[in-house]
C-alpha positions in Angstrom: 0.0 0.1 -0.1 1.1 3.6 -0.8 2.2 5.2 2.6 0.0 7.9 4.1 1.6 11.4 4.0 0.2 14.3 6.0 1.3 17.3 8.2 -0.1 16.1 11.4 -0.8 12.4 12.3 -3.2 12.0 15.3 -3.3 8.4 16.8 -6.6 7.8 18.5 -10.2 8.9 18.0 -11.3 9.6 21.6 -12.2 13.3 22.7 -8.5 14.3 22.8 -7.6 13.1 19.5 -10.8 14.2 17.7 -10.9 17.6 19.0 -7.2 18.2 18.2 -8.0 16.8 14.7 -11.1 18.9 14.4 -9.5 22.1 15.4 -6.2 21.8 13.2 -8.3 20.6 10.2 -10.8 23.6 10.5 -7.7 25.8 10.3 -6.4 24.3 7.0 -3.9 22.0 8.5 -3.6 18.5 6.6 -4.5 16.0 9.3 -4.9 12.2 9.4 -6.4 10.5 12.3 -6.0 6.6 12.8 -8.3 4.9 15.2 -8.0 1.3 16.4 -11.7 0.7 16.9 -14.7 1.3 14.7 -17.1 3.8 16.3 -19.2 3.7 18.4 -17.5 2.1 21.2 -18.1 2.1 25.1 -15.8 4.2 27.1 -15.6 5.5 30.9 -15.5 9.1 31.7 -19.1 10.3 30.9 -19.2 13.7 32.9 -18.0 16.9 31.2 -17.1 20.2 33.0 -17.9 23.9 31.7 -14.4 24.5 30.6 -15.0 21.9 27.8 -18.0 23.7 27.0 -15.9 26.5 25.5 -14.2 24.2 23.2 -17.5 22.7 22.2 -18.9 25.9 21.3 -15.8 26.8 19.1 -16.4 23.6 17.4 -20.1 24.6 16.7 -21.3 21.8 18.8 -23.6 23.4 21.4 -27.0 22.8 19.7 -26.1 19.2 19.0 -24.9 18.2 22.4 -27.6 20.3 24.1 -30.3 18.4 22.3 -28.8 14.9 23.0 -27.6 14.9 26.4 -28.7 16.0 30.0 -27.7 19.3 31.3 -25.2 19.5 34.3 -25.3 22.6 36.1 -23.5 21.6 39.6 -21.8 18.6 41.6 -23.2 17.2 44.9 -20.8 16.0 47.3 -22.2 13.6 49.9 -20.3 12.0 52.9 -21.7 8.6 53.7 -19.7 8.4 57.1 -21.3 11.7 58.4 -24.4 12.2 56.3 -23.3 15.6 55.4 -23.6 17.0 51.9 -23.1 20.1 49.9 -24.1 21.2 46.3 -21.6 23.2 44.3 -23.1 25.2 41.4 -21.0 26.0 38.5 -22.1 29.8 38.8 -20.3 29.9 42.2 -16.9 29.9 40.5 -14.5 32.7 40.7 -14.3 33.3 37.0 -17.4 34.0 34.8 -17.9 31.4 32.2 -20.4 28.8 30.9 -21.9 27.6 34.0 -23.2 24.6 32.0 -21.9 21.2 31.1 -23.5 17.9 30.1 -23.7 14.1 31.1 -22.6 12.1 28.1 -22.8 8.5 27.1 -19.2 8.0 25.8 -20.1 5.7 22.9 -22.6 8.4 21.4 -20.4 11.5 22.5 -17.1 10.2 21.1 -18.8 9.3 17.8 -20.3 13.0 17.7 -16.7 14.5 18.0 -15.1 12.0 15.6 -17.8 13.0 13.0 -17.1 16.5 13.7 -13.4 16.1 13.0 -14.4 14.5 9.6 -16.8 17.5 8.7 -14.0 19.9 9.4 -11.8 18.3 7.1 -9.6 15.7 8.9 -9.0 12.4 7.2 -10.3 9.7 9.7 -9.4 6.2 9.2 -11.1 3.9 11.7 -10.0 0.4 12.1 -6.3 1.4 11.9 -4.2 0.5 15.1 -1.1 2.3 15.5 1.6 -0.3 16.5 5.1 1.6 16.5 6.3 5.3 16.0 9.1 5.8 13.4 11.9 7.8 14.6 14.6 9.5 12.5 17.6 11.2 13.8 15.8 11.1 17.3 12.6 12.6 16.0 9.1 11.2 15.3 8.4 11.2 11.6 5.4 8.8 11.6 4.0 5.4 12.6 3.5 1.9 11.5 -0.1 0.7 11.9 -2.1 -2.2 11.1 -5.7 -2.3 9.7 -8.2 -4.8 10.8 -7.8 -6.9 7.8 -4.2 -7.5 9.0 -2.4 -5.3 6.2 0.3 -2.9 7.6 0.2 0.7 6.7 3.0 3.1 7.0 2.3 6.9 7.8 4.6 9.8 7.6 4.0 13.2 9.2 5.8 16.4 10.2 4.3 15.9 13.7 2.9 12.8 15.5 0.1 13.4 18.2 -0.3 10.5 20.7 -3.9 10.5 21.9 -3.9 6.8 22.4 -5.5 7.1 25.8 -4.8 4.8 28.6 -2.7 2.6 25.9 -0.3 5.5 25.8 1.7 4.1 22.9 4.7 6.5 23.2 5.1 6.3 27.1 4.7 2.7 26.9 7.4 2.3 24.0 9.7 4.7 26.1 9.1 3.0 29.5 7.8 6.1 30.9 4.6 4.9 32.5 4.7 5.5 36.4 2.1 4.8 39.0 1.3 7.7 41.2 2.2 6.5 44.8 -0.8 6.7 47.0 -3.2 6.8 44.2 -3.8 3.0 43.5 -7.5 2.4 42.9 -9.7 0.0 41.0 -12.8 1.3 39.3 -16.1 -0.9 39.4 -18.8 0.5 37.1 -22.1 -0.4 35.5 -25.2 1.3 33.9 -28.6 1.0 35.7 -32.0 2.1 35.1 -34.3 4.0 37.3 -31.5 5.3 39.8 -33.1 7.8 42.2 -32.3 11.5 41.2 -33.3 14.9 42.2 -35.9 17.1 40.1 -35.4 20.5 38.8 -32.0 22.0 37.6 -30.2 19.5 40.0 -31.5 16.5 38.0 -28.3 16.5 35.9 -25.9 16.9 39.0 -22.8 14.7 39.1 -23.0 13.0 42.6 -19.8 12.2 44.4 -20.4 10.0 47.4 -17.4 9.8 49.8 -17.3 6.4 51.7 -14.8 4.3 53.5 -13.5 2.5 50.5 -13.0 5.4 48.3 -15.7 7.3 46.5 -18.8 6.4 44.3 -20.1 8.3 41.2 -23.6 8.7 40.0 -24.0 10.1 36.5 -27.4 10.5 35.2 -28.1 10.5 31.5 -31.1 11.9 29.5 -34.0 9.4 30.2 -33.9 6.7 32.7 -30.4 5.5 32.5 -27.4 6.4 34.8 -23.7 5.4 35.1 -22.6 4.3 38.8 -19.4 3.5 39.7 -17.2 2.9 42.8 -13.5 3.9 42.8 -12.1 1.5 45.5 -8.7 1.3 47.4 -6.7 -1.9 46.8 -7.2 -2.9 50.5 -10.9 -3.1 49.8 -10.4 -4.8 46.5 -8.6 -7.7 48.4 -11.8 -8.2 50.3 -13.4 -9.7 47.2 -13.8 -13.5 47.7 -12.0 -15.7 45.1 -15.1 -17.0 43.5 -17.2 -13.9 44.0 -18.7 -12.4 41.0 -18.1 -8.7 40.2 -21.7 -8.0 40.3 -22.0 -9.5 43.8 -18.8 -7.5 45.1 -20.1 -4.3 43.6 -23.5 -4.7 45.4 -21.5 -5.6 48.6 -19.3 -2.4 47.9 -22.1 0.1 47.8 -23.9 -1.4 51.0 -21.3 0.5 52.9 -22.5 3.9 51.2 -25.7 5.0 52.6 -26.5 7.5 49.8 -25.6 5.1 46.9 -27.5 2.2 48.6 -30.6 4.2 48.8 -30.3 5.7 45.1 -30.1 2.0 43.8 -32.9 0.7 45.8 -35.3 0.4 42.9 -32.7 0.4 40.1 -32.1 -2.3 37.5 -28.6 -3.0 36.3 -28.3 -3.2 32.6 -24.7 -4.0 31.8 -22.1 -6.4 33.4 -20.1 -4.8 36.1 -16.5 -3.8 34.7 -13.2 -3.2 36.6 -10.6 -1.0 35.6 -7.5 -0.8 37.6 -4.1 1.1 37.1 -6.0 4.3 36.5 -3.6 7.0 38.0 -0.4 7.2 36.4 2.1 9.9 35.0 4.8 10.2 32.2 8.1 12.2 32.8 7.6 13.9 29.3 4.5 14.9 27.4 6.2 16.1 24.3 9.4 15.4 22.3 11.1 16.1 19.0 8.3 15.7 16.5 5.7 14.4 19.0 3.1 15.7 21.6 0.7 13.8 23.8 -2.8 14.8 24.5 -5.3 13.5 26.8 -4.7 10.2 28.8 -1.7 9.5 26.9 0.2 11.8 28.8 -0.7 10.5 32.2 -4.1 10.2 34.1 -5.0 11.7 37.5 -8.2 10.3 38.8 -11.9 10.5 37.6 -13.1 12.2 40.8 -13.1 15.8 39.6 -13.9 15.0 35.8 -10.1 15.6 35.3 -9.9 13.2 32.4 -12.5 14.8 30.1 -11.3 18.3 31.3 -7.7 17.7 30.4 -8.6 15.9 27.2 -10.9 18.3 25.6 -9.3 21.6 26.8 -5.9 20.2 26.6 -6.6 19.2 23.1 -7.5 22.8 22.2 -4.3 24.2 23.8 -2.4 21.3 21.8 -4.0 22.5 18.6 -2.9 26.2 19.1 0.7 25.2 20.2 0.8 22.9 16.9 -0.4 25.6 14.6 2.4 27.9 15.9 5.0 25.4 15.6 3.9 24.4 12.0 4.1 28.0 10.9 7.6 28.4 12.4 8.6 25.3 10.9 9.8 24.1 14.5 8.3 21.0 16.1 11.0 20.3 18.6 10.4 19.4 22.2 11.5 23.0 23.3 8.8 24.5 21.1 6.1 22.4 23.1 7.6 22.7 26.5 5.1 25.8 27.6 2.3 23.4 26.6 3.5 20.6 28.6 4.1 22.8 31.7 0.4 24.1 31.4 -0.8 20.6 31.4 1.4 19.5 34.1 0.2 22.5 36.4 -3.4 21.8 35.6 -3.1 18.1 36.3 -1.3 18.7 39.4 -4.2 20.9 40.7 -6.5 18.2 40.1 -4.2 15.6 41.7 -3.6 17.7 44.8 -7.3 18.0 45.2 -8.0 14.4 44.8 -5.3 13.3 47.0 -6.5 15.6 49.9 -10.0 14.3 49.6 -8.6 10.6 50.0 -6.6 11.6 52.9 -9.7 13.3 54.5 -7.9 16.5 54.6 -10.5 18.4 52.5 -13.9 16.9 53.2 -14.6 19.0 56.2 -13.4 22.1 54.4 -15.8 21.4 51.6 -18.8 20.1 53.6 -18.4 22.9 56.1 -19.0 25.4 53.3 -16.9 28.5 53.9 -17.8 30.8 51.1 -14.0 31.2 49.7 -13.5 27.4 49.8 -16.8 26.7 48.0 -15.9 29.2 45.4 -12.4 27.7 44.9 -13.8 24.1 44.6 -16.5 25.1 42.4 -13.9 26.7 40.1 -11.8 23.5 40.0 -15.0 21.3 39.3 -15.7 23.6 36.5 -12.3 23.0 34.9 -10.7 26.5 35.8 -7.3 24.9 36.0 -5.3 26.2 33.0 -2.9 29.3 32.6 -1.4 31.5 35.1 -2.6 31.3 38.7 -5.0 33.8 40.1 -4.7 34.3 43.8 -7.4 31.8 44.8 -5.6 29.1 42.7 -2.2 29.8 43.9 -3.4 29.5 47.6 -5.2 26.2 46.9 -2.3 24.8 45.3 0.0 25.5 48.2 -2.6 24.1 50.6 -3.5 20.9 48.8 -0.1 19.8 47.1 0.0 16.9 44.8 2.1 13.5 45.8 5.4 13.4 44.4 
């Protein structure tokens, strides 16, 4: 087969890859996107933050998304141990912005974004799995991929964008995947029908339930279906009996969280319970000569604060801006992309420090006690205001709740 040739080669069609490709193609960059699967396909990470709304608006997707998904205007934090709870509205955040996001079934949402990339002019090739990156003189110059029919394809580009998610092609090849100490967790998740939910504007709230084994999410979709999952410490996962089905273990897990137990009392499980481990990790490098990572391919924090979808979508927009400038200058070196990498590291650290503090029970009293400045700071983080230079509230929060090292 003839090699593929383009300016930018994007590996992976999830939100990070699709948004990067769409924004670049919209601006006239010659982009090819290789995606291993054929969409739609299931994926975790079903709750967006308002920071992503700005990017979706830029892509002209607001009306499409608002017509397909449940609006989300806040986050409810509940503590199963104490019975205390607080609702954080996005319009409480320090910086004005869209106080609106959505709860998105990922199979459909990812398909919408991938079609958007096509509509903006990106060449999208599904059923093409990137297997290895081609390096010349220390710089990435393309990839070797395999189609679903088994045939090998070579693609050459000025720049390679790794958006392969948790597969993390480049970090894996470089041996640069490092677990984050103290953040070892396993996610158990399934979809349910008729999970209890509030009425009015709070219907679309993300519910975060803190309980002895970690935390539980409750994500309502438009209609009767909800995504419910538990992110559990390894000490609890070891309590699973050798022959115990994941479904039974999940039921036993939520029994220890009163809010979740009550919400699921009349619900029917629609899917098998899935387990995902090794979620939190980071790489030493997000960028290199001829390559850049976006989304989970550069590391993953924890799903507690919707960090994954926020860093994927907003990070992709910032990556697209950095890539356009690099192509215009004819410089796709690591040095050119270092400001982007520092920006993503700082945003990720803010999410990570907040999550670590919640796990260590250093933050729950602050949040559930409800001091106004703390409420506004936490609402701002939930809204995805984690990028760029630190305003005073963010600098103070970062100092108080530092990430693990």
